[in-house]
C-alpha positions as CSV (number, residue, x, y, z in Angstrom):
1,M,138.8,-38.3,6.1
2,R,137.8,-41.5,4.4
3,M,134.7,-41.4,2.2
4,N,132.1,-44.0,3.1
5,K,128.5,-44.5,2.3
6,N,127.3,-42.8,5.5
7,L,129.3,-39.6,5.0
8,G,126.7,-37.9,2.8
9,I,123.9,-38.7,5.1
10,A,125.8,-37.5,8.1
11,L,126.6,-34.2,6.3
12,L,123.0,-33.8,5.3
13,L,121.8,-34.3,8.9
14,I,124.3,-31.8,10.1
15,A,123.1,-29.3,7.5
16,F,119.4,-29.8,8.4
17,G,120.2,-29.5,12.1
18,G,122.2,-26.3,11.5
19,I,119.3,-24.8,9.5
20,L,116.8,-25.7,12.2
21,L,119.0,-24.2,14.9
22,L,119.4,-21.0,12.9
23,N,115.6,-20.8,12.6
24,K,115.2,-21.2,16.3
25,L,117.8,-18.5,17.0
26,G,115.9,-16.0,14.9
27,F,117.5,-16.4,11.4
28,H,114.3,-17.3,9.6
29,T,114.8,-19.8,6.9
30,G,111.1,-20.7,6.4
31,H,111.0,-20.6,2.6
32,M,114.1,-22.6,2.2
33,M,112.9,-25.2,4.8
34,S,109.6,-25.5,3.0
35,W,111.5,-26.9,0.0
36,L,114.2,-28.8,1.8
37,F,111.9,-31.0,3.9
38,P,110.0,-32.5,0.9
39,I,113.3,-33.0,-0.9
40,A,114.8,-34.7,2.1
41,L,111.7,-37.0,2.3
42,V,112.2,-38.0,-1.3
43,F,115.9,-38.6,-0.8
44,L,115.3,-40.6,2.4
45,G,112.6,-42.7,0.6
46,W,115.0,-43.4,-2.2
47,I,117.7,-44.5,0.2
48,G,115.2,-46.7,2.1
49,M,114.2,-48.4,-1.2
50,K,117.8,-48.8,-2.2
51,N,118.7,-50.4,1.2
52,G,115.8,-52.9,1.0
53,R,113.2,-51.1,3.1
54,T,110.7,-50.8,0.3
55,A,107.6,-50.2,2.4
56,I,108.9,-47.2,4.3
57,G,110.9,-46.0,1.3
58,V,107.8,-45.9,-0.9
59,V,105.8,-44.1,1.8
60,L,108.5,-41.4,2.2
61,L,109.0,-41.1,-1.5
62,V,105.3,-40.7,-2.2
63,L,104.8,-38.3,0.7
64,G,107.7,-36.1,-0.3
65,G,106.7,-36.3,-4.0
66,L,103.2,-35.1,-3.2
67,M,104.6,-32.3,-1.1
68,L,106.9,-31.2,-3.9
69,L,104.1,-31.4,-6.4
70,G,102.1,-28.9,-4.3
71,K,105.2,-26.6,-4.1
72,M,105.8,-26.8,-7.8
73,S,102.1,-26.5,-8.9
74,G,102.6,-22.9,-10.0
75,L,105.6,-23.8,-12.2
76,I,103.7,-26.8,-13.6
77,V,100.8,-24.5,-14.6
78,I,103.1,-22.1,-16.3
79,L,104.8,-24.9,-18.3
80,V,101.4,-26.3,-19.4
81,A,100.3,-22.8,-20.5
82,I,103.5,-22.4,-22.5
83,G,103.0,-25.8,-24.0
84,L,99.4,-25.0,-25.0
85,I,100.5,-21.7,-26.7
86,V,103.3,-23.4,-28.6
87,Y,101.0,-26.3,-29.7
88,G,98.3,-23.8,-30.8
89,I,100.9,-21.8,-32.9
90,T,102.1,-24.9,-34.6
91,M,98.5,-25.9,-35.4
92,L,97.9,-22.5,-36.9
93,R,101.1,-22.7,-39.0
94,N,100.2,-26.2,-40.3
95,N,96.6,-25.1,-41.1
96,N,97.7,-22.0,-43.0
97,S,100.2,-23.8,-45.2
98,A,97.4,-26.0,-46.6
99,Y,95.7,-23.0,-48.3
């Protein structure tokens, strides 16, 4: 099989179709699909922008990004909390060394 630029997109579409078919047949993949759909939108938006379709590419990229931001909000809050704790500890260490 020769590799061309459409092979990756074709395999991606086959995979999404297979996952959707499994879901309809009773093999529930809801959690996985809730992450795959926004990632696919970001990917398709990036491909659209790369191929010169900037308007639709930006729309898909922003829509997918916002959906992913909502999915990753819990992780973002955890990372901000860890950052605040580390920053507070470094402030305490720098403050105590002055005495």
